[in-house]
KESERO-510839 format. One record per residue (C-alpha): x, y, z. Coordinates in nm, 2 decimals, padded with zeros to 4 digits. Example, Ala and Ser with C-alpha at 12.3 -4.5 7.8 and 13.67 -1.06 7.14 Angstrom:
<nunus>
+--------+--------+--------+
:      x :      y :      z :
+--------+--------+--------+
:  01.23 : -00.45 :  00.78 :
:  01.37 : -00.11 :  00.71 :
+--------+--------+--------+
</nunus>
This chain:
<nunus>
+--------+--------+--------+
:      x :      y :      z :
+--------+--------+--------+
:  02.95 :  02.01 :  07.50 :
:  02.71 :  01.72 :  07.41 :
:  02.60 :  01.62 :  07.07 :
:  02.22 :  01.59 :  07.01 :
:  02.28 :  01.32 :  06.74 :
:  02.56 :  01.09 :  06.84 :
:  02.56 :  01.07 :  07.22 :
:  02.92 :  01.20 :  07.22 :
:  03.06 :  01.43 :  07.49 :
:  03.37 :  01.63 :  07.43 :
:  03.58 :  01.71 :  07.74 :
:  03.88 :  01.92 :  07.64 :
:  04.07 :  01.71 :  07.38 :
:  03.90 :  01.38 :  07.48 :
:  03.59 :  01.24 :  07.31 :
:  03.38 :  01.02 :  07.54 :
:  03.09 :  00.82 :  07.42 :
:  02.80 :  00.82 :  07.66 :
:  02.55 :  00.54 :  07.71 :
:  02.21 :  00.70 :  07.76 :
:  01.97 :  00.54 :  08.01 :
:  01.67 :  00.35 :  07.88 :
:  01.45 :  00.63 :  07.99 :
:  01.66 :  00.89 :  07.81 :
:  01.66 :  00.68 :  07.49 :
:  01.28 :  00.65 :  07.50 :
:  01.24 :  01.02 :  07.59 :
:  01.47 :  01.13 :  07.31 :
:  01.26 :  00.94 :  07.06 :
:  00.93 :  01.08 :  07.21 :
:  01.06 :  01.43 :  07.18 :
:  01.16 :  01.38 :  06.81 :
:  00.87 :  01.54 :  06.63 :
:  00.93 :  01.33 :  06.32 :
:  00.93 :  00.97 :  06.46 :
:  00.58 :  00.82 :  06.48 :
:  00.46 :  00.46 :  06.48 :
:  00.30 :  00.16 :  06.63 :
:  00.39 : -00.12 :  06.88 :
:  00.26 : -00.47 :  06.85 :
:  00.39 : -00.71 :  07.12 :
:  00.28 : -01.07 :  07.17 :
:  00.39 : -01.31 :  07.44 :
:  00.55 : -01.11 :  07.72 :
:  00.33 : -00.81 :  07.79 :
:  00.38 : -00.47 :  07.64 :
:  00.72 : -00.43 :  07.78 :
:  00.88 : -00.22 :  07.52 :
:  00.61 :  00.04 :  07.47 :
:  00.58 :  00.07 :  07.85 :
:  00.92 :  00.25 :  07.86 :
:  00.79 :  00.50 :  07.61 :
:  00.47 :  00.56 :  07.80 :
:  00.67 :  00.62 :  08.13 :
:  00.93 :  00.84 :  07.97 :
:  00.68 :  01.11 :  07.90 :
:  00.56 :  01.29 :  07.58 :
:  00.46 :  00.95 :  07.44 :
:  00.17 :  01.10 :  07.24 :
:  00.43 :  01.24 :  07.00 :
:  00.56 :  00.89 :  06.92 :
:  00.29 :  00.63 :  06.98 :
:  00.01 :  00.60 :  06.72 :
: -00.10 :  00.27 :  06.86 :
:  00.00 :  00.00 :  07.10 :
: -00.15 : -00.35 :  07.10 :
: -00.12 : -00.71 :  07.19 :
: -00.33 : -00.98 :  07.02 :
: -00.28 : -01.26 :  07.28 :
: -00.57 : -01.47 :  07.18 :
: -00.48 : -01.70 :  06.90 :
: -00.80 : -01.65 :  06.71 :
: -00.77 : -01.27 :  06.74 :
: -00.40 : -01.29 :  06.62 :
: -00.50 : -01.51 :  06.33 :
: -00.78 : -01.27 :  06.23 :
: -00.54 : -00.98 :  06.23 :
: -00.22 : -01.13 :  06.08 :
: -00.34 : -01.45 :  05.91 :
: -00.28 : -01.81 :  05.99 :
:  00.07 : -01.96 :  05.98 :
:  00.11 : -02.28 :  05.78 :
:  00.28 : -02.46 :  06.06 :
:  00.03 : -02.33 :  06.32 :
:  00.31 : -02.16 :  06.53 :
:  00.32 : -01.81 :  06.65 :
:  00.67 : -01.74 :  06.77 :
:  00.82 : -01.75 :  06.42 :
:  01.00 : -01.52 :  06.18 :
:  00.71 : -01.55 :  05.94 :
:  00.46 : -01.43 :  06.21 :
:  00.69 : -01.13 :  06.29 :
:  00.72 : -01.03 :  05.93 :
:  00.34 : -01.04 :  05.89 :
:  00.30 : -00.83 :  06.20 :
:  00.54 : -00.57 :  06.07 :
:  00.39 : -00.56 :  05.72 :
:  00.03 : -00.54 :  05.85 :
:  00.10 : -00.26 :  06.10 :
:  00.30 : -00.06 :  05.84 :
:  00.02 : -00.09 :  05.59 :
: -00.22 :  00.04 :  05.85 :
:  00.00 :  00.34 :  05.93 :
:  00.02 :  00.43 :  05.56 :
: -00.36 :  00.39 :  05.52 :
: -00.47 :  00.57 :  05.83 :
: -00.21 :  00.85 :  05.85 :
: -00.23 :  01.06 :  05.54 :
:  00.08 :  01.22 :  05.41 :
: -00.08 :  01.56 :  05.35 :
: -00.15 :  01.58 :  05.72 :
:  00.18 :  01.43 :  05.83 :
:  00.43 :  01.54 :  05.55 :
:  00.74 :  01.53 :  05.78 :
:  00.67 :  01.21 :  05.97 :
:  00.90 :  00.91 :  05.95 :
:  00.69 :  00.61 :  06.03 :
:  00.78 :  00.29 :  06.20 :
:  00.63 : -00.04 :  06.32 :
:  00.79 : -00.23 :  06.61 :
:  00.69 : -00.58 :  06.68 :
:  00.78 : -00.89 :  06.88 :
:  00.64 : -01.23 :  06.92 :
:  00.80 : -01.43 :  07.21 :
:  00.76 : -01.72 :  07.44 :
:  00.90 : -01.67 :  07.79 :
:  01.01 : -01.95 :  08.03 :
:  00.75 : -02.22 :  08.09 :
:  00.60 : -02.29 :  08.44 :
:  00.82 : -02.60 :  08.48 :
:  01.13 : -02.39 :  08.40 :
:  01.24 : -02.66 :  08.15 :
:  01.21 : -02.43 :  07.84 :
:  01.38 : -02.09 :  07.88 :
:  01.20 : -01.93 :  07.59 :
:  01.29 : -01.74 :  07.28 :
:  01.14 : -01.48 :  07.04 :
:  01.15 : -01.28 :  06.73 :
:  01.19 : -00.90 :  06.75 :
:  01.19 : -00.65 :  06.47 :
:  01.14 : -00.30 :  06.34 :
:  01.03 : -00.16 :  06.01 :
:  01.12 :  00.21 :  05.98 :
:  01.18 :  00.51 :  05.76 :
:  01.47 :  00.75 :  05.78 :
:  01.31 :  01.01 :  05.54 :
:  00.94 :  01.07 :  05.49 :
:  00.93 :  00.96 :  05.13 :
:  01.19 :  00.68 :  05.16 :
:  01.12 :  00.31 :  05.14 :
:  01.12 :  00.12 :  05.47 :
:  01.42 : -00.04 :  05.62 :
:  01.40 : -00.36 :  05.84 :
:  01.60 : -00.51 :  06.12 :
:  01.49 : -00.85 :  06.24 :
:  01.66 : -01.06 :  06.51 :
:  01.60 : -01.38 :  06.70 :
:  01.67 : -01.40 :  07.07 :
:  01.71 : -01.67 :  07.34 :
:  01.64 : -01.59 :  07.70 :
:  01.89 : -01.71 :  07.96 :
:  01.72 : -01.59 :  08.27 :
:  01.50 : -01.83 :  08.46 :
:  01.23 : -01.59 :  08.57 :
:  00.95 : -01.48 :  08.35 :
:  00.94 : -01.13 :  08.49 :
:  01.31 : -01.08 :  08.44 :
:  01.27 : -01.20 :  08.08 :
:  00.99 : -00.95 :  08.02 :
:  01.21 : -00.67 :  08.15 :
:  01.50 : -00.78 :  07.94 :
:  01.28 : -00.78 :  07.63 :
:  01.16 : -00.43 :  07.71 :
:  01.52 : -00.29 :  07.73 :
:  01.62 : -00.47 :  07.41 :
:  01.32 : -00.32 :  07.23 :
:  01.41 :  00.03 :  07.33 :
:  01.77 : -00.03 :  07.23 :
:  01.66 : -00.16 :  06.89 :
:  01.43 :  00.13 :  06.82 :
:  01.68 :  00.38 :  06.93 :
:  01.96 :  00.22 :  06.73 :
:  01.74 :  00.20 :  06.42 :
:  01.69 :  00.58 :  06.42 :
:  02.02 :  00.70 :  06.55 :
:  02.27 :  00.43 :  06.47 :
:  02.15 :  00.29 :  06.13 :
:  02.45 :  00.44 :  05.95 :
:  02.68 :  00.21 :  06.15 :
:  02.53 : -00.14 :  06.18 :
:  02.82 : -00.28 :  06.37 :
:  02.79 : -00.03 :  06.65 :
:  02.41 : -00.06 :  06.64 :
:  02.46 : -00.43 :  06.70 :
:  02.68 : -00.37 :  07.01 :
:  02.43 : -00.11 :  07.14 :
:  02.16 : -00.37 :  07.16 :
:  02.32 : -00.48 :  07.48 :
:  02.32 : -00.14 :  07.65 :
:  02.20 : -00.20 :  08.01 :
:  02.19 : -00.57 :  07.94 :
:  02.43 : -00.85 :  08.02 :
:  02.51 : -01.14 :  07.79 :
:  02.41 : -01.37 :  08.07 :
:  02.05 : -01.24 :  08.02 :
:  02.01 : -01.27 :  07.65 :
:  02.15 : -01.44 :  07.34 :
:  02.10 : -01.29 :  06.99 :
:  02.17 : -01.57 :  06.74 :
:  02.03 : -01.43 :  06.42 :
:  02.00 : -01.08 :  06.27 :
:  01.92 : -00.96 :  05.93 :
:  01.93 : -00.60 :  05.79 :
:  01.74 : -00.50 :  05.48 :
:  01.62 : -00.19 :  05.30 :
:  01.77 :  00.11 :  05.13 :
:  01.98 :  00.22 :  05.43 :
:  02.13 : -00.12 :  05.45 :
:  02.19 : -00.19 :  05.08 :
:  02.56 : -00.23 :  05.14 :
:  02.53 : -00.44 :  05.46 :
:  02.65 : -00.80 :  05.42 :
:  02.44 : -01.00 :  05.67 :
:  02.71 : -01.27 :  05.68 :
:  02.94 : -01.01 :  05.82 :
:  02.68 : -00.92 :  06.08 :
:  02.67 : -01.29 :  06.17 :
:  03.04 : -01.28 :  06.23 :
:  02.99 : -00.98 :  06.46 :
:  02.74 : -01.17 :  06.67 :
:  03.00 : -01.44 :  06.74 :
:  03.29 : -01.20 :  06.77 :
:  03.11 : -00.98 :  07.02 :
:  03.01 : -01.29 :  07.23 :
:  02.64 : -01.24 :  07.17 :
:  02.61 : -01.61 :  07.06 :
:  02.82 : -01.92 :  07.03 :
:  02.74 : -01.99 :  06.66 :
:  02.56 : -01.85 :  06.36 :
:  02.47 : -01.99 :  06.03 :
:  02.40 : -01.85 :  05.68 :
:  02.27 : -02.03 :  05.37 :
:  02.39 : -02.04 :  05.01 :
:  02.20 : -01.72 :  04.94 :
:  02.41 : -01.54 :  05.20 :
:  02.12 : -01.47 :  05.43 :
:  02.14 : -01.55 :  05.80 :
:  01.93 : -01.85 :  05.91 :
:  01.82 : -01.96 :  06.25 :
:  02.02 : -02.27 :  06.36 :
:  01.72 : -02.41 :  06.56 :
:  01.50 : -02.39 :  06.25 :
:  01.73 : -02.59 :  06.02 :
:  01.89 : -02.83 :  06.27 :
:  01.58 : -02.94 :  06.45 :
:  01.57 : -03.32 :  06.46 :
:  01.80 : -03.35 :  06.17 :
:  02.08 : -03.59 :  06.09 :
:  02.38 : -03.35 :  06.08 :
:  02.71 : -03.39 :  05.89 :
:  02.97 : -03.12 :  05.98 :
:  03.30 : -03.04 :  05.82 :
:  03.55 : -02.81 :  05.99 :
:  03.82 : -02.63 :  05.80 :
:  03.97 : -02.30 :  05.71 :
:  03.84 : -02.32 :  05.35 :
:  04.09 : -02.05 :  05.26 :
:  04.01 : -02.12 :  04.99 :
:  03.79 : -02.42 :  04.96 :
:  03.98 : -02.69 :  04.76 :
:  03.91 : -03.01 :  04.57 :
:  04.02 : -03.21 :  04.88 :
:  03.76 : -03.03 :  05.09 :
:  03.48 : -03.11 :  04.85 :
:  03.60 : -03.47 :  04.80 :
:  03.60 : -03.52 :  05.18 :
:  03.24 : -03.38 :  05.19 :
:  03.11 : -03.59 :  04.90 :
:  03.27 : -03.92 :  05.01 :
:  03.17 : -03.88 :  05.38 :
:  02.82 : -03.77 :  05.28 :
:  02.77 : -04.09 :  05.06 :
:  02.88 : -04.30 :  05.36 :
:  02.67 : -04.11 :  05.61 :
:  02.34 : -04.14 :  05.42 :
:  02.40 : -04.52 :  05.40 :
:  02.38 : -04.55 :  05.78 :
:  02.07 : -04.73 :  05.90 :
:  01.98 : -04.44 :  06.14 :
:  02.02 : -04.17 :  05.87 :
:  01.75 : -04.04 :  05.65 :
:  01.89 : -03.86 :  05.34 :
:  01.57 : -03.64 :  05.32 :
:  01.64 : -03.54 :  05.68 :
:  02.01 : -03.48 :  05.65 :
:  02.17 : -03.13 :  05.69 :
:  02.53 : -03.05 :  05.59 :
:  02.73 : -02.77 :  05.76 :
:  03.07 : -02.63 :  05.67 :
:  03.21 : -02.49 :  06.00 :
:  03.47 : -02.22 :  06.04 :
:  03.58 : -02.15 :  06.40 :
:  03.65 : -01.80 :  06.53 :
:  04.00 : -01.92 :  06.63 :
:  04.06 : -02.02 :  06.27 :
:  03.96 : -01.68 :  06.15 :
:  04.20 : -01.53 :  06.41 :
:  04.49 : -01.75 :  06.29 :
:  04.69 : -01.45 :  06.18 :
:  04.59 : -01.21 :  06.46 :
:  04.29 : -00.99 :  06.42 :
:  04.00 : -01.11 :  06.21 :
:  04.02 : -01.00 :  05.85 :
:  03.66 : -00.94 :  05.75 :
:  03.74 : -00.93 :  05.38 :
:  03.92 : -01.26 :  05.41 :
:  03.62 : -01.41 :  05.59 :
:  03.38 : -01.29 :  05.32 :
:  03.61 : -01.43 :  05.05 :
:  03.58 : -01.78 :  05.21 :
:  03.21 : -01.74 :  05.26 :
:  03.15 : -01.63 :  04.90 :
:  03.31 : -01.94 :  04.76 :
:  03.13 : -02.19 :  05.00 :
:  02.80 : -02.02 :  04.92 :
:  02.87 : -02.04 :  04.55 :
:  02.90 : -02.42 :  04.59 :
:  02.55 : -02.43 :  04.75 :
:  02.68 : -02.49 :  05.11 :
:  02.55 : -02.37 :  05.45 :
:  02.82 : -02.21 :  05.66 :
:  02.85 : -02.20 :  06.04 :
:  03.08 : -01.96 :  06.23 :
:  03.14 : -02.07 :  06.58 :
:  03.36 : -02.00 :  06.88 :
:  03.40 : -02.37 :  06.95 :
:  03.77 : -02.46 :  06.96 :
:  03.70 : -02.82 :  07.07 :
:  03.50 : -03.07 :  06.87 :
:  03.30 : -03.19 :  07.16 :
:  03.15 : -02.84 :  07.20 :
:  03.03 : -02.85 :  06.84 :
:  02.86 : -03.18 :  06.91 :
:  02.71 : -03.05 :  07.23 :
:  02.58 : -02.75 :  07.03 :
:  02.41 : -02.97 :  06.77 :
:  02.27 : -03.19 :  07.04 :
:  02.06 : -02.89 :  07.16 :
:  01.86 : -02.94 :  06.85 :
:  01.87 : -03.31 :  06.76 :
:  01.91 : -03.65 :  06.90 :
:  01.95 : -03.81 :  06.56 :
:  02.28 : -03.95 :  06.44 :
:  02.55 : -03.70 :  06.36 :
:  02.87 : -03.72 :  06.16 :
:  03.20 : -03.53 :  06.17 :
:  03.43 : -03.53 :  05.87 :
:  03.79 : -03.46 :  05.93 :
:  04.15 : -03.53 :  05.83 :
:  04.40 : -03.75 :  06.01 :
:  04.58 : -03.45 :  06.16 :
:  04.26 : -03.32 :  06.31 :
:  04.18 : -03.66 :  06.47 :
:  04.53 : -03.68 :  06.62 :
:  04.48 : -03.33 :  06.77 :
:  04.15 : -03.45 :  06.93 :
:  04.36 : -03.70 :  07.13 :
:  04.60 : -03.43 :  07.26 :
:  04.54 : -03.38 :  07.63 :
:  04.65 : -03.02 :  07.63 :
:  04.32 : -02.91 :  07.48 :
:  04.13 : -03.04 :  07.79 :
:  04.33 : -02.92 :  08.09 :
:  04.05 : -02.67 :  08.17 :
:  03.80 : -02.96 :  08.22 :
:  03.79 : -03.12 :  08.57 :
:  03.76 : -03.46 :  08.40 :
:  04.02 : -03.39 :  08.14 :
:  04.02 : -03.57 :  07.81 :
:  03.78 : -03.84 :  07.95 :
:  03.52 : -03.58 :  08.02 :
:  03.56 : -03.44 :  07.67 :
:  03.54 : -03.78 :  07.50 :
:  03.24 : -03.87 :  07.71 :
:  03.06 : -03.56 :  07.57 :
:  03.19 : -03.62 :  07.22 :
:  03.12 : -03.99 :  07.18 :
:  02.83 : -04.04 :  07.42 :
:  02.61 : -03.90 :  07.14 :
:  02.51 : -04.10 :  06.84 :
:  02.82 : -03.99 :  06.65 :
:  03.06 : -04.11 :  06.39 :
:  03.39 : -03.96 :  06.27 :
:  03.45 : -04.00 :  05.89 :
:  03.83 : -04.00 :  05.85 :
:  04.00 : -03.87 :  05.54 :
:  04.36 : -04.01 :  05.50 :
:  04.68 : -03.81 :  05.45 :
:  05.02 : -03.87 :  05.31 :
:  05.33 : -03.85 :  05.53 :
:  05.67 : -03.72 :  05.42 :
:  05.76 : -04.06 :  05.28 :
:  05.45 : -04.08 :  05.07 :
:  05.28 : -04.34 :  05.29 :
:  04.90 : -04.32 :  05.33 :
:  04.80 : -04.26 :  05.69 :
:  04.45 : -04.37 :  05.80 :
:  04.28 : -04.49 :  06.12 :
:  04.49 : -04.81 :  06.13 :
:  04.84 : -04.66 :  06.13 :
:  04.80 : -04.31 :  06.27 :
:  05.00 : -04.23 :  06.58 :
:  04.85 : -04.08 :  06.89 :
:  05.03 : -04.01 :  07.22 :
:  05.13 : -04.34 :  07.40 :
:  04.90 : -04.26 :  07.69 :
:  04.61 : -04.22 :  07.45 :
:  04.65 : -04.55 :  07.25 :
:  04.40 : -04.75 :  07.45 :
:  04.15 : -04.48 :  07.45 :
:  04.18 : -04.44 :  07.08 :
:  04.15 : -04.82 :  07.03 :
:  03.83 : -04.82 :  07.23 :
:  03.66 : -04.57 :  07.01 :
:  03.79 : -04.71 :  06.69 :
:  03.69 : -05.07 :  06.76 :
:  03.35 : -04.95 :  06.87 :
:  03.29 : -04.82 :  06.53 :
:  03.31 : -04.45 :  06.62 :
:  03.59 : -04.38 :  06.37 :
:  03.54 : -04.49 :  06.01 :
:  03.79 : -04.45 :  05.72 :
:  03.70 : -04.29 :  05.39 :
:  03.85 : -04.55 :  05.16 :
:  03.70 : -04.42 :  04.83 :
:  03.93 : -04.12 :  04.82 :
:  04.12 : -03.96 :  04.53 :
:  04.49 : -04.00 :  04.60 :
:  04.60 : -03.70 :  04.39 :
:  04.39 : -03.47 :  04.62 :
:  04.62 : -03.56 :  04.91 :
:  04.88 : -03.33 :  04.76 :
:  04.65 : -03.03 :  04.79 :
:  04.67 : -02.78 :  05.08 :
:  04.48 : -02.46 :  05.11 :
:  04.78 : -02.27 :  05.25 :
:  04.98 : -02.37 :  04.94 :
:  04.70 : -02.26 :  04.71 :
:  04.67 : -01.92 :  04.89 :
:  05.05 : -01.87 :  04.86 :
:  05.04 : -01.94 :  04.49 :
:  04.75 : -01.69 :  04.44 :
:  04.93 : -01.41 :  04.63 :
:  05.26 : -01.48 :  04.45 :
:  05.10 : -01.48 :  04.11 :
:  05.20 : -01.84 :  04.04 :
:  05.02 : -02.06 :  03.79 :
:  04.87 : -02.40 :  03.84 :
:  04.66 : -02.34 :  04.15 :
:  04.34 : -02.33 :  03.94 :
:  04.32 : -02.71 :  03.90 :
:  04.34 : -02.76 :  04.27 :
:  04.00 : -02.60 :  04.32 :
:  03.64 : -02.72 :  04.25 :
:  03.49 : -02.62 :  03.91 :
:  03.41 : -02.25 :  03.89 :
:  03.60 : -02.14 :  04.20 :
:  03.91 : -02.02 :  04.02 :
:  03.70 : -01.80 :  03.79 :
:  03.52 : -01.65 :  04.09 :
:  03.85 : -01.57 :  04.27 :
:  03.98 : -01.40 :  03.95 :
:  03.67 : -01.20 :  03.86 :
:  03.60 : -01.09 :  04.21 :
:  03.97 : -01.06 :  04.31 :
:  03.93 : -01.27 :  04.62 :
:  04.22 : -01.35 :  04.86 :
:  04.42 : -01.06 :  04.71 :
:  04.43 : -01.20 :  04.36 :
:  04.61 : -00.96 :  04.13 :
:  04.62 : -01.04 :  03.76 :
:  04.91 : -00.80 :  03.71 :
:  05.13 : -01.00 :  03.94 :
:  05.08 : -01.32 :  03.73 :
:  05.15 : -01.13 :  03.41 :
:  05.47 : -00.98 :  03.54 :
:  05.60 : -01.32 :  03.66 :
:  05.52 : -01.47 :  03.32 :
+--------+--------+--------+
</nunus>
């Protein structure tokens, strides 16, 4: 027995999920009498709609298929972009809005009362002739689930990994079919929809580094959580979202920027985190190669940090994100365990000076050889990648058990690493944050978290202004007012 709706086959007492072929997906949509819409594809041929034409019965699905390749034609149809570019999210949204408007104008509801309309679009640049630029693109769909319902939208950004334009075109076509199929048949489960985008594709072919869901069917979807899924599923190495909680394209915000990054658990964000940020930021913008107007700050949480206690707790992740966003910060989720990989990632987008803000314990860990045994060149290879760039480390001190202040001058690394550490320190790669607030050195996120869960008092003053109120009103990190009352 096979379900018409869910691609699930029942064999005896076992439920087996089937993965339909690309042809079957396209045919199923073509044979659905309700689904009807347009395809607008720019930059890599009409690769998605081709699958629907070849599957058969396409006249029941395709109202129009077009490609406005000439720039003047494209501008005449969709308008001129302020930045003059064509492979942008703005262009894709204009394409979707324009094509949807035409559907509504040209296909009257009295003639098509049961149709659910859609517009699929992509604007992409495939690999260049010199094979130096692999290419990227924006892909999206605007669609209805019921005839009288408002439109939903799924928009994603992709990066090609293949080094052949024809292969990239084929990959784009498969992705397009997966997206359209997922929109109509998997919209009630966005996490699964996300995974199904890679049906009949390999992660070595394609990277999805940004995705946003909107519309009535996705009213309860948190796009930050969808960002987390991209990294968790290995679809990309890092994702970013802004203070408004919306996913943002790393390339768009990091391009040619001076970048200051802070890594932490931020569970929850504390006064010491914000003090580290403010003090290092003030030092960073004073650097002669740093332009404050061109500086971008990122609070980074690694996937390994989120897995610190086993499986990723999505609610816990959203709690951290909620507080950082409330402080106006941009958050990056990455699968980079080592710092040099973070720097390499940023270096894909900028050659300008970068800064890393960290505590003493983090810097000591960087000089631990065990983290680099997988590299043929060991720690020297890692440090070459880390400090070869125009990079500075801003070091926030710590207190030891005796109450002594530990900074770059008296911290202890492994004896074999002493000379290597001295080399980088005396070459100005490690700079102490001297204007710190000593009382903050007694604050630790894990202590605050324990106090919250135990219903203890006094944790509020360890957090930035307004954060304690947010934790209480939104009951973040398992806060329970009753526990505190009972203890009192």
